[in-house]
C-alpha positions, 0 to 999 in steps of 0.5 A: 243263458246260452253260450251264444248269449254269453259270447254276445254279452262278453263282446258287448262289454268288451266293446263298451270298455274299448269305447271308453278307453278310446274316449279318454284317449281322444279327450286327452289329445283334444285337450292337449291340442290347444294353445296354452294347454299343459299336462298338470297333476293335482293332489286331490287328497293327502295321498292321491294325485290326479292327472289332468290338462290345464288351459291358460285362458285370460285370468284363469287356469282351468284344469280338466281331469284326464279320466273324466268325461265331464266338459267342465273343468274340475278346478279353476285357479284365478291368476290374481288369487294364486300365490306360490308358497313352496317349490320342491322336488317329489318325495319318495311317495310322490316319485312313484306316481309322478313322471321323472323331472316333475316339480311340485308347487304349493299354490295358496288360493283363497280356499286352500293350498293346491299342490300341483306338479308339472314339468319344469317347462310348464312351471316356467310357463305358469310363473310367467303367466302369474308375473304377467298379470296386470298392475294392481293385482296381488304379487305372487312371488 
C-alpha cells in the first residue's frame, strides 16, 4: 500500500470514528430532550454499570443504553411489577463509576432484582411515579 493509500485509509477510519462519537452524543441528547426522560445507570452484571436514559411513559419505564444505536429499549420496567426492596449509597467500587450524589435502588421485578442508580431528584420522580399507580395495583413501598 502506498503512503497516499495509507493516509486515505487512516483518514476514513478517523472520520468513521468521529461519526460514531457524534452519533452517540446526538442520540443521548435526543433521548434526554423529551419530557419524562432521566439519566439512569443499570447494573448489568455483578460488577458492570451501564449508562442509559429512562423514559417514563404511562405504565412503563423504558431504559435505553447511551452507547447503543438500537432504537429499542434495552430494559422495560412495568410500574405494577416493580417493588423497591433496598435504597443505599454507592459502595467504594460503585463510587468509582457512578457520579457523586447517586442513589442506588434495588428493584424487584418478576424476573430478577434490577439495581438502578440515579440522582436524588430522579429517585423522587421514580417513587412518585410508582406511588401514582391506579388503585388495585400491587403496593411498591
